[in-house]
C-alpha atoms as one frame of an Amber mdcrd trajectory, in Angstrom:
protein
  23.734 291.326  72.157  25.210 294.768  72.693  26.308 296.631  69.604  29.597
 298.478  69.768  29.684 301.673  67.747  33.051 303.263  67.068  33.618 306.480
  65.128  37.115 307.785  64.494  38.155 311.214  63.333  41.398 311.632  61.373
  44.449 312.692  63.341  44.783 316.435  63.599  46.333 318.922  66.020  42.951
 319.212  67.773  42.297 315.452  67.784  39.223 314.450  69.843  38.166 310.804
  69.394  34.459 310.337  69.783  33.272 306.819  70.330  30.916 304.890  72.521
  32.022 301.616  74.065  30.071 299.341  76.390  33.171 297.379  77.481  35.748
 299.345  79.578  38.689 297.035  78.712  38.032 297.358  74.978  37.588 301.083
  75.460  41.043 301.470  76.980  42.539 299.294  74.256  41.022 301.524  71.581
  42.290 304.695  73.276  45.788 303.264  73.517  45.739 302.416  69.809  44.525
 305.901  68.984  47.149 307.579  71.151  49.908 305.658  69.382  48.820 307.161
  66.018  49.159 310.773  67.216  52.505 312.589  67.284  51.641 314.677  70.384
  50.826 313.889  74.027  47.275 312.901  74.841  45.703 315.803  76.726  43.823
 314.545  79.794  41.674 316.850  81.890  40.779 316.373  85.575  38.800 318.920
  87.561  37.677 319.323  91.151  37.675 321.483  94.268  40.807 319.968  95.839
  40.121 321.469  99.260  42.585 320.297 101.949  44.686 318.623  99.267  45.438
 315.080 100.472  46.727 311.719  99.253  43.371 310.766  97.734  43.565 313.732
  95.382  47.174 312.917  94.500  46.382 309.277  93.730  43.516 310.283  91.426
  45.816 312.630  89.542  48.465 309.912  89.344  45.945 307.571  87.694  44.962
 310.290  85.204  48.593 310.975  84.368  49.375 307.284  83.809  46.392 306.540
  81.541  48.605 306.858  78.457  52.318 306.444  77.901  52.524 310.041  76.734
  49.944 312.138  78.574  49.670 315.823  79.352  47.582 316.352  82.495  45.490
 319.512  82.789  43.828 320.132  86.166  40.929 322.532  86.507  40.249 324.097
  89.905  36.917 325.772  90.593  36.857 329.205  92.197  35.497 330.019  95.645
  32.404 331.656  94.153  31.341 328.555  92.209  32.268 326.186  95.047  30.332
 328.138  97.690  27.366 328.350  95.331  27.095 324.680  94.311  28.903 322.723
  97.014  29.597 324.672 100.179  32.189 326.579 102.149  35.835 325.611 101.752
  38.629 325.574 104.298  41.312 326.723 101.854  40.965 329.752  99.615  41.120
 329.378  95.844  44.667 330.781  95.708  45.805 328.238  98.268  44.162 325.448
  96.283  45.779 326.658  93.063  49.198 326.588  94.710  48.624 323.117  96.154
  47.887 321.730  92.671  50.766 323.607  91.073  53.266 321.786  93.315  51.902
 318.312  92.566  54.375 316.377  90.423  51.683 314.746  88.254  50.172 318.061
  87.141  51.417 319.690  83.943  49.025 322.647  83.834  46.550 324.277  86.246
  43.416 325.980  84.916  42.130 328.651  87.298  38.418 329.377  87.709  37.431
 326.165  85.934  33.767 325.801  84.899  31.410 323.691  86.979  30.057 321.934
  83.868  32.313 321.239  80.909  31.152 322.822  77.674  32.208 322.046  74.114
  33.845 325.436  73.823  35.957 324.758  76.918  37.021 321.335  75.581  38.041
 322.813  72.236  39.817 325.761  73.813  42.133 323.539  75.865  42.263 320.760
  73.200  41.110 318.165  75.717  41.040 314.559  74.507  39.753 312.799  77.633
  38.270 313.713  80.991  39.357 311.696  84.079  37.202 311.444  87.186  35.759
 308.786  89.482  32.767 306.956  88.012  30.326 307.843  90.814  27.486 310.047
  89.437  28.169 313.602  90.529  24.807 315.268  90.992  25.074 319.039  91.108
  23.909 322.222  89.407  20.429 320.784  88.783  21.621 317.648  86.998  21.965
 314.025  88.049  25.510 313.748  86.684  27.587 316.685  85.455  29.749 314.268
  83.413  26.842 312.583  81.656  27.417 314.269  78.301  31.158 313.531  78.524
  30.412 309.857  79.096  27.984 309.803  76.197  30.629 311.347  73.962  33.107
 308.611  74.894  35.654 311.012  76.382  35.307 309.910  79.995  37.985 307.776
  81.711  37.102 306.545  85.240  39.584 306.635  88.102  39.432 304.811  91.435
  38.763 306.608  94.700  41.056 306.068  97.686  39.098 304.624 100.572  39.493
 306.079 104.048  40.521 309.572 103.024  38.520 312.518 101.739  38.030 316.199
 102.412  34.756 315.475 104.216  36.513 312.972 106.476  39.169 315.508 107.395
  36.584 318.163 108.205  34.666 315.610 110.289  37.793 314.938 112.333  38.300
 318.648 112.924  34.690 319.128 114.035  34.880 316.062 116.283  38.014 317.322
 118.020  37.065 320.985 117.888  37.656 321.611 121.607  41.199 320.248 121.428
  42.082 322.347 118.394  40.518 325.476 119.925  42.442 324.992 123.178  45.683
 324.383 121.302  45.292 327.508 119.158  44.383 329.635 122.183  47.553 328.405
 123.832  49.540 329.325 120.703  48.356 332.927 120.824  45.188 333.042 118.710
  42.390 335.217 120.071  38.888 334.026 120.851  37.568 336.290 118.096  39.808
 334.671 115.505  38.617 331.236 116.599  34.968 332.356 116.868  34.878 331.197
 120.492  32.498 332.717 123.043  33.704 334.372 126.247  32.562 331.491 128.449
  34.165 328.872 126.227  37.367 330.878 126.121  37.596 330.900 129.927  36.733
 327.207 130.027  39.426 326.353 127.502  42.043 328.465 129.284  41.174 326.813
 132.597  41.482 323.403 130.984  44.857 324.417 129.577  46.043 325.439 133.051
  44.825 322.133 134.480  46.684 320.263 131.746  49.854 322.239 132.459  49.576
 321.391 136.159  49.113 317.743 135.270  52.203 317.876 133.101  54.191 319.470
 135.914  53.013 316.830 138.392  53.845 314.125 135.900  57.292 315.633 135.351
  57.905 315.819 139.116  56.781 312.217 139.519  59.129 311.097 136.763  62.007
 313.046 138.291  61.259 311.641 141.760  61.127 308.122 140.351  64.445 308.715
 138.652  65.903 310.109 141.903  64.627 307.160 143.935  66.017 304.782 141.368
  69.408 306.473 141.543  69.360 306.383 145.353  68.494 302.706 145.300  71.245
 302.077 142.783  73.768 304.013 144.889  72.680 302.262 148.097  73.008 298.916
 146.382  76.509 299.856 145.268  77.425 301.046 148.774  76.097 297.852 150.354
  78.002 295.776 147.854  81.211 297.720 148.500  80.675 297.466 152.271  80.238
 293.718 151.994  83.425 293.460 149.927  85.364 295.594 152.445  83.968 293.635
 155.394  84.956 290.327 153.811  88.394 291.749 153.097  88.736 292.980 156.717
  87.636 289.633 158.148  90.043 287.799 155.847  92.927 290.043 156.914  92.010
 289.624 160.589  91.909 285.842 160.278  95.150 285.890 158.371  96.791 287.773
 161.244  95.077 286.375 164.351  93.680 283.064 163.147  94.808 279.594 164.318
  97.491 279.545 161.664  97.856 283.286 161.334 100.938 285.407 160.915 100.762
 286.818 164.439 100.984 283.334 165.978 104.049 282.536 163.914 105.682 285.835
 164.910 104.841 285.232 168.573 106.199 281.689 168.502 109.409 282.849 166.845
 109.916 285.632 169.413 109.140 283.338 172.343 111.632 280.769 171.001 114.339
 283.407 170.752 113.648 284.617 174.292 113.863 281.093 175.706 117.099 280.410
 173.853 118.511 283.713 175.104 117.580 282.849 178.682 119.142 279.415 178.463
 122.432 280.588 176.864 123.105 284.253 177.775 125.831 286.243 176.055 129.273
 286.623 177.730 130.409 289.731 179.575 132.181 292.343 177.501 135.995 292.139
 177.506 136.505 295.861 178.075 134.558 297.516 180.848 133.583 301.139 180.352
 135.938 303.693 181.991 134.975 305.044 185.389 133.696 308.557 185.247 134.875
 310.752 188.027 132.463 312.909 189.878 133.262 316.528 189.378 130.692 317.933
 191.745 133.083 318.107 194.684 135.855 319.774 192.719 134.441 322.474 190.480
 137.868 323.326 189.163 139.754 320.165 188.312 143.477 320.230 189.030 145.738
 320.991 186.187 147.419 317.711 186.447 144.257 316.030 185.372 144.101 318.129
 182.318 147.760 317.604 181.500 148.917 314.288 182.882 152.501 313.415 182.665
 153.197 310.932 179.946 154.514 307.588 180.962 156.119 305.151 178.742 153.996
 302.014 178.658 156.944 300.010 177.485 158.811 300.321 180.835 157.080 298.603
 183.721 159.032 300.605 186.226 157.716 303.835 184.917 154.216 302.447 185.015
 154.517 301.387 188.618 156.046 304.705 189.611 153.219 306.649 188.081 150.691
 304.413 189.755 152.320 304.934 193.205 152.446 308.685 192.751 148.730 308.768
 191.823 147.852 306.772 194.905 149.803 309.175 197.173 148.075 312.168 195.697
 144.699 310.565 196.259 145.563 309.913 199.879 146.689 313.502 200.348 143.434
 314.798 198.905 141.459 312.583 201.218
């Protein structure tokens, strides 16, 4: 049977509970009870490199922040010198990594140039109550686990890693697709020296970029031609449909006019009926015949008596007969 040893120190401004627990659930219960007896936030420390700050880092810090109802999260970031010495080259500089952590909403304080191995002096200086990190042994700096003494002191709180995302995975993706990134940056204006690309590779990448641009142009032309053909087909379909409608309308109008029962037949039958009726019963002669017009070609200057005839009273028949006889004598004389 495992023996659980617990040792508590009285609450003080620099409270650091030291206990050893073989059961994680009971360990968390004890820490929660202890945190409720202190009138200040529990100071939790989380350290790391935080290169290419990603969601896995943020989730680990979120777990550290939510360990206690009232927690103050301190994040230590190692410098470039320590990182390059014990782990390897980083993509981001230490200033960039400091700024990335400073803008994380779970972080209350950022410690620059954090130590690689936590010492007792460092813990007391920052009044650290617990250290949060994933439970995988972190072998570095000539030791199997740099958090071994923290675990033995009972100040270690494990966090869960986020699967599928890590700084190494991101770097692996960049290395795998190096040619694509190099070509893209050359196209954006970076020089081959800045990208550490040889002269031959630079020419190869630029040629590939030109080939890709030609492919894009051909693809764009094909899409435009397809769109043009589609529009032509759509217009031709509309024209054919309109032509069919007009042709049906024309044929209908033609049949309406010249068909067996069309309007033209009715008009023709009505006109023919009127002509036959007119031929069978012609109109009578007019009662008044038009006056005879005298030919003036033989007498260019008409006699004055034509212009001013003598008036005759139509009421007296004698006067009428006299005038008629006088006109006949004058006509005979002229002849």
